VEXDREN-2710 file (C-alpha; in Angstrom, 1 decimal):
% VEXDREN-2710
k/r/px/py/pz
1/MET/20.2/16.0/23.5
2/LYS/17.1/13.7/22.6
3/ILE/17.3/12.6/19.0
4/ALA/14.5/11.1/16.8
5/LEU/15.0/9.6/13.4
6/ILE/12.2/9.9/10.8
7/HIS/12.2/7.8/7.6
8/ASP/9.2/7.4/5.2
9/TRP/8.7/3.7/5.2
10/LEU/10.3/0.7/6.6
11/VAL/9.0/-2.2/4.4
12/THR/12.2/-3.3/2.8
13/LEU/15.9/-3.1/3.2
14/ALA/16.9/-0.8/0.1
15/GLY/19.4/2.0/-0.5
16/ALA/17.5/4.4/1.6
17/GLU/17.4/2.0/4.4
18/LYS/21.0/1.3/4.1
19/VAL/21.7/4.9/4.8
20/LEU/19.0/4.9/7.7
21/GLU/21.0/1.8/9.0
22/ALA/24.4/3.6/9.1
23/ILE/22.5/6.8/11.0
24/TYR/21.0/4.4/13.5
25/GLU/24.3/3.0/14.2
26/ILE/25.6/6.4/15.0
27/TYR/22.5/7.6/16.7
28/PRO/20.6/4.8/18.1
29/ALA/17.2/6.7/18.5
30/PRO/13.5/6.0/17.9
31/ILE/12.3/5.8/14.5
32/PHE/9.4/7.2/13.1
33/THR/7.9/6.1/10.0
34/LEU/4.4/5.8/8.0
35/VAL/4.4/2.0/7.9
36/ALA/6.8/-1.0/9.0
37/ASP/6.9/-4.3/8.1
38/ARG/8.8/-6.1/10.9
39/LYS/9.2/-9.4/9.4
40/LYS/11.0/-7.6/6.7
41/LEU/13.3/-6.1/9.3
42/ARG/14.6/-9.5/11.0
43/GLY/18.2/-9.8/11.0
44/SER/18.8/-6.2/10.5
45/VAL/19.8/-3.3/12.9
46/PHE/16.1/-2.3/13.0
47/ALA/14.9/-5.8/14.5
48/LYS/15.2/-4.5/18.0
49/ALA/14.8/-0.7/17.4
50/GLU/11.9/1.4/19.0
51/ILE/9.8/2.2/15.9
52/PHE/6.6/4.3/16.1
53/THR/4.3/3.8/12.9
54/SER/1.2/6.2/11.8
55/PHE/-2.2/5.5/11.3
56/ILE/-1.3/4.4/7.6
57/GLN/-0.1/1.1/9.5
58/LYS/-3.5/0.1/10.5
59/LEU/-4.8/0.6/6.8
60/PRO/-5.8/-2.4/4.6
61/ARG/-2.6/-4.1/3.0
62/ALA/-0.7/-1.0/4.0
63/LYS/2.6/-2.9/4.2
64/ASN/2.5/-3.8/0.6
65/LYS/0.0/-1.4/-1.1
66/TYR/1.4/1.7/1.1
67/ARG/1.9/3.8/-2.0
68/ASP/-1.7/3.5/-2.6
69/TYR/-2.3/5.9/0.2
70/LEU/-0.1/8.6/-1.1
71/PRO/-2.9/11.3/-0.4
72/PHE/-2.8/10.6/3.1
73/PHE/1.0/10.6/3.6
74/PRO/1.3/14.5/4.4
75/LEU/-1.7/14.2/7.3
76/ALA/0.1/11.1/8.5
77/ILE/3.7/12.5/9.0
78/GLU/2.3/15.4/10.6
79/GLN/0.5/13.4/13.4
80/PHE/4.0/12.4/15.1
81/ASP/4.5/14.2/18.3
82/LEU/8.3/15.2/18.1
83/SER/7.8/17.8/21.1
84/ASP/10.0/15.8/23.7
85/TYR/13.3/15.6/21.1
86/ASP/15.7/18.1/20.7
87/VAL/17.2/17.2/17.4
88/ILE/15.3/15.7/14.5
89/ILE/17.0/13.6/11.7
90/SER/14.7/12.9/8.7
91/SER/15.8/10.6/5.9
92/ASN/13.6/11.6/3.0
93/THR/12.5/10.4/-0.4
94/CYS/8.7/11.4/0.0
95/VAL/7.4/13.1/2.9
96/ALA/9.6/12.5/5.9
97/LYS/11.0/16.2/5.9
98/GLY/7.3/17.5/6.7
99/VAL/7.3/16.3/10.4
100/LEU/6.2/19.3/12.7
101/THR/8.8/20.8/14.6
102/LYS/9.1/23.8/17.0
103/ALA/11.6/26.8/16.9
104/ASP/13.7/25.3/19.5
105/GLN/14.3/21.9/17.6
106/LEU/17.1/21.2/15.2
107/HIS/15.9/19.4/12.0
108/ILE/18.4/17.6/9.8
109/CYS/17.2/16.4/6.6
110/TYR/19.2/13.8/4.6
111/CYS/17.5/14.1/1.2
112/HIS/17.8/11.2/-1.0
113/THR/15.4/13.1/-3.6
114/PRO/12.7/15.4/-3.9
115/VAL/9.3/13.4/-4.5
116/ARG/10.5/12.3/-8.1
117/TYR/6.9/11.5/-9.4
118/ALA/5.6/14.8/-8.2
119/TRP/8.5/16.8/-9.4
120/ASP/10.9/15.8/-12.5
121/LEU/9.2/12.6/-13.3
122/TYR/6.0/13.8/-13.3
123/HIS/5.0/13.5/-16.9
124/GLN/6.9/10.3/-17.0
125/TYR/5.0/8.6/-14.2
126/LEU/1.8/9.8/-15.7
127/LYS/2.6/8.3/-19.0
128/GLU/4.2/5.1/-17.9
129/THR/1.1/4.3/-15.3
130/GLY/-1.3/5.3/-18.0
131/LEU/-2.5/8.1/-16.0
132/ASN/-1.9/10.9/-18.5
133/LYS/-5.7/11.2/-19.6
134/GLY/-9.3/9.9/-18.4
135/ILE/-10.9/10.6/-14.8
136/LYS/-8.2/8.4/-13.0
137/GLY/-5.7/10.6/-14.6
138/THR/-7.5/13.8/-13.6
139/ILE/-7.5/12.7/-10.1
140/ALA/-3.9/11.7/-10.1
141/LYS/-2.9/14.8/-11.3
142/LEU/-5.0/16.5/-8.8
143/ILE/-3.4/14.7/-5.9
144/LEU/0.4/15.1/-7.3
145/HIS/-0.5/19.0/-7.6
146/TYR/-1.5/18.8/-3.7
147/ILE/1.8/16.9/-3.0
148/ARG/3.8/19.5/-4.8
149/ILE/2.3/22.5/-3.2
150/TRP/2.5/20.7/0.2
151/ASP/6.2/19.4/-0.4
152/TYR/7.3/23.0/-1.3
153/SER/5.8/24.5/1.9
154/THR/7.7/21.9/4.2
155/ALA/11.1/22.6/2.9
156/ASN/11.3/25.8/5.5
157/ARG/10.6/22.9/8.2
158/VAL/14.3/21.8/7.6
159/ASP/17.3/23.6/9.3
160/TYR/19.8/22.0/7.1
161/PHE/19.8/19.7/4.3
162/ILE/22.1/17.2/3.2
163/ALA/21.9/15.6/-0.2
164/ASN/23.3/12.1/-1.5
165/SER/24.9/13.9/-4.4
166/LYS/25.5/17.1/-6.1
167/TRP/22.9/15.9/-8.4
168/VAL/20.2/16.0/-5.9
169/ALA/21.9/19.1/-4.3
170/ARG/20.9/21.0/-7.6
171/ARG/17.5/19.9/-7.7
172/ILE/17.1/20.7/-3.9
173/ARG/18.1/24.3/-5.1
174/LYS/15.9/24.3/-8.1
175/ILE/12.7/23.0/-6.4
176/TYR/12.9/24.1/-2.7
177/GLY/15.4/27.1/-3.2
178/ARG/17.6/25.7/-0.5
179/GLU/21.2/25.1/-0.4
180/ALA/22.6/21.5/0.7
181/THR/25.6/19.7/1.9
182/VAL/26.6/16.6/-0.1
183/ILE/27.6/13.6/1.8
184/TYR/27.5/10.5/-0.5
185/PRO/25.5/7.7/1.0
186/PRO/27.2/4.3/2.3
187/VAL/28.1/1.5/0.4
188/ASP/29.3/-1.8/1.5
189/VAL/32.4/-1.8/-0.7
190/ASP/34.0/-4.5/1.3
191/GLU/31.0/-6.8/0.7
192/PHE/32.4/-7.1/-2.7
193/GLU/35.9/-8.4/-3.2
194/LEU/38.2/-7.4/-6.0
195/GLN/38.3/-10.0/-8.7
196/THR/41.1/-9.2/-11.8
197/ASP/39.8/-12.0/-14.1
198/LYS/36.9/-11.4/-16.1
199/GLU/34.4/-13.4/-18.3
200/ASP/32.9/-12.9/-21.6
201/PHE/29.3/-11.5/-20.5
202/TYR/27.8/-8.1/-19.6
203/LEU/25.7/-7.7/-16.2
204/THR/22.9/-5.7/-15.1
205/THR/20.9/-6.0/-12.0
206/SER/17.8/-3.9/-10.7
207/ARG/14.5/-4.0/-9.5
208/MET/12.5/-4.1/-12.9
209/VAL/10.4/-0.9/-12.6
210/PRO/9.8/1.6/-15.7
211/TYR/12.7/4.4/-14.9
212/LYS/15.4/1.7/-14.3
213/LYS/15.2/0.8/-18.3
214/ILE/16.2/-2.7/-17.9
215/ASP/14.1/-3.0/-21.1
216/LEU/16.2/-0.7/-23.0
217/ILE/19.5/-2.6/-22.2
218/VAL/17.9/-5.8/-23.0
219/GLU/16.5/-4.6/-26.4
220/ALA/20.0/-3.3/-27.1
221/PHE/22.0/-6.4/-26.5
222/SER/19.3/-8.4/-28.2
223/LYS/20.4/-6.4/-31.3
224/MET/24.2/-7.7/-30.6
225/PRO/23.7/-11.5/-30.5
226/ASP/27.4/-11.9/-30.3
227/LYS/27.4/-10.2/-26.8
228/LYS/26.0/-12.0/-23.8
229/LEU/24.0/-10.2/-21.4
230/VAL/23.1/-11.6/-17.8
231/VAL/20.1/-9.9/-16.1
232/ILE/19.5/-10.4/-12.2
233/GLY/16.4/-9.0/-10.7
234/ASP/12.5/-9.0/-10.7
235/GLY/9.8/-6.5/-10.4
236/PRO/6.4/-5.3/-12.4
237/ASP/8.3/-5.0/-15.7
238/PHE/9.6/-8.6/-15.7
239/LYS/7.3/-9.7/-18.5
240/LYS/8.0/-6.7/-20.4
241/VAL/11.7/-7.3/-20.3
242/LYS/11.4/-10.8/-21.0
243/SER/9.5/-10.1/-24.2
244/LYS/12.3/-8.2/-25.5
245/ALA/15.0/-10.7/-24.7
246/GLY/17.0/-12.5/-27.4
247/LYS/18.7/-15.9/-27.0
248/ASN/21.9/-14.1/-26.0
249/VAL/20.2/-12.6/-22.9
250/GLU/20.0/-14.7/-20.0
251/LEU/17.1/-13.6/-17.3
252/LEU/18.0/-15.1/-13.7
253/GLY/15.3/-13.3/-12.0
254/TYR/15.7/-12.6/-8.1
255/GLN/19.1/-14.2/-7.0
256/PRO/20.7/-14.1/-3.4
257/PHE/23.7/-12.0/-2.6
258/GLU/26.0/-14.5/-2.9
259/VAL/25.2/-15.2/-6.6
260/LEU/24.7/-11.6/-7.4
261/LYS/28.2/-10.7/-6.3
262/ASP/29.6/-13.6/-8.1
263/TYR/28.3/-12.5/-11.4
264/MET/29.3/-8.8/-10.7
265/GLN/33.1/-10.0/-10.0
266/LYS/33.1/-11.9/-13.2
267/ALA/31.4/-9.7/-15.7
268/LYS/33.3/-8.0/-18.3
269/ALA/31.1/-4.8/-17.8
270/PHE/28.2/-3.8/-15.7
271/ILE/25.4/-1.9/-17.5
272/PHE/23.6/0.9/-15.9
273/ALA/20.8/2.8/-18.0
274/ALA/18.8/4.6/-15.2
275/GLU/18.9/8.4/-14.3
276/GLU/19.6/7.9/-10.5
277/ASP/20.1/10.3/-7.9
278/PHE/23.0/8.4/-6.7
279/GLY/23.1/4.6/-7.8
280/ILE/24.6/2.1/-5.5
281/ALA/25.0/-0.9/-8.0
282/PRO/27.5/0.8/-10.1
283/VAL/29.8/1.4/-7.1
284/GLU/29.3/-2.1/-6.0
285/ALA/30.5/-3.2/-9.5
286/GLN/33.2/-1.0/-9.2
287/ALA/34.3/-2.6/-5.8
288/CYS/34.5/-5.7/-7.7
289/GLY/36.8/-4.1/-10.1
290/THR/34.2/-4.3/-13.1
291/PRO/34.0/-1.4/-15.1
292/VAL/30.6/0.3/-15.6
293/ILE/28.9/1.5/-18.8
294/ALA/26.3/3.9/-17.7
295/TYR/23.9/6.6/-19.1
296/GLY/25.7/9.7/-18.5
297/LYS/23.2/11.7/-16.4
298/GLY/22.5/11.9/-12.5
299/GLY/24.5/10.6/-9.6
300/VAL/26.5/8.2/-11.5
301/THR/28.6/10.7/-13.2
302/GLU/30.0/11.4/-9.8
303/THR/30.7/7.9/-8.8
304/VAL/32.4/6.8/-12.2
305/ILE/35.2/8.2/-14.0
306/ASP/35.0/8.6/-17.6
307/ARG/37.5/6.3/-19.5
308/LYS/39.2/5.0/-16.3
309/THR/36.3/3.2/-14.3
310/GLY/33.9/3.3/-17.0
311/VAL/32.2/4.9/-20.0
312/PHE/29.0/6.8/-20.6
313/PHE/26.4/6.8/-23.1
314/ARG/25.0/10.1/-23.9
315/GLU/21.5/9.3/-24.8
316/GLN/18.8/7.1/-23.1
317/THR/18.4/5.0/-26.2
318/VAL/19.0/1.5/-27.6
319/GLU/21.4/3.0/-30.4
320/SER/23.3/5.2/-28.1
321/LEU/24.1/1.9/-25.7
322/ILE/24.8/-0.2/-28.7
323/LYS/27.5/2.3/-29.7
324/THR/29.1/2.8/-26.6
325/VAL/29.4/-1.0/-26.0
326/SER/31.3/-1.1/-29.1
327/GLN/33.5/1.7/-28.1
328/PHE/34.2/0.1/-24.8
329/GLU/35.2/-3.1/-26.4
330/LYS/37.9/-1.3/-28.3
331/ILE/39.3/0.1/-25.0
332/GLN/38.5/-2.7/-22.5
333/ASP/42.2/-3.8/-21.7
334/LYS/43.0/0.0/-20.4
335/PHE/40.7/-0.5/-17.3
336/ASP/42.7/-1.6/-14.4
337/PRO/40.4/-3.4/-12.0
338/ILE/42.6/-2.2/-9.0
339/THR/42.3/1.4/-10.0
340/ILE/38.5/1.0/-10.3
341/ARG/38.3/-0.6/-6.8
342/GLN/40.1/2.2/-5.4
343/ASN/37.6/4.6/-6.8
344/ALA/34.7/2.6/-5.1
345/LYS/36.3/3.0/-1.7
346/ARG/35.7/6.7/-1.7
347/PHE/32.0/5.4/-0.9
348/SER/32.5/3.2/1.8
349/LYS/30.3/3.2/4.9
350/GLU/33.0/4.2/7.5
351/ARG/33.5/7.1/5.3
352/PHE/29.7/8.1/5.5
353/LYS/29.5/7.6/9.0
354/LYS/32.4/9.9/9.7
355/GLU/31.4/12.7/7.6
356/PHE/27.7/12.5/9.0
357/LYS/28.7/12.5/12.4
358/GLU/30.9/15.4/12.3
359/PHE/28.2/17.3/10.3
360/VAL/25.3/16.7/12.8
361/ASP/27.6/17.1/15.8
362/ARG/29.0/20.2/14.6
363/LYS/25.3/21.7/13.9
364/MET/24.3/20.6/17.4
365/GLU/27.2/22.6/18.9
366/GLU/26.3/25.6/17.2
367/PHE/22.4/25.2/17.9
368/LEU/23.4/25.0/21.5
369/LYS/25.3/28.2/21.4
END
């Protein structure tokens, strides 16, 4: 059976792309995407892949400013002619699931999330971007209203949904009224070796965008001057984060993988304050035998075992994080690095590929009957 893979955009190699990479290794099929940056794909499995892009690719600065063309995304994704394919596998965070298919085609969607800034992060997104008022705000609200209507209408173009966590499966049910099978995404746990000897510092790492709440973490540790925090990552919020950093907070900016891994192995705990759909970094930290202190909402509640591989703070506030760090230090000797790593191995790439292939092959067999 001829297979086509659909992905929103291929301009970086982040978490969603790691999932697509694993799917491509199982089914090395043509990839259809809104926009691709082939320079960024060098050295990856996509370097020699057959990639088809939309008209967005030809628009000014599309590789860097593709999000500015959001109003055109639904039209662009619907222009792909997939009539020659039997099976469509979409990897969706925005519009990929909206491709047009026929009744005699099988469409399986791996949903990382429904469009977050159009649904559950709508009001937060408008406030953080300053689009909650004024003419630009009105235009943004109209565009996102249109995206919501289109997004909901395309849910029935999918035959089977796969969610990357129970958290996302609940949102799929809430927003689309569809059930989803949970297959956790692949994490390269073997790239992160166990280290049992920890040093006296905490670590957080992320792209610095508002919902990651790195500023919250930095502000909390700045109020705990006796505790050292190392921050790895850059992004639009870097200056904002830096302005809140005390002398005990070390901002390293972007760092290569080997440096990141070294810090992750040595940290006494990894701090995670975002409400994520899954959250790969906390699993990577656990693969190093490093316990996680995380905001207790979202996919991280499915990857961290409370009081065994980490602890949760219940409110996304500075005060709640400070209180939980203090509680962690009282019980930190009870965390076993070997047990923590064993938990992370539940999310290996090999496990993902096995579960995903079994699901897709089974649905293909049923489809042919």
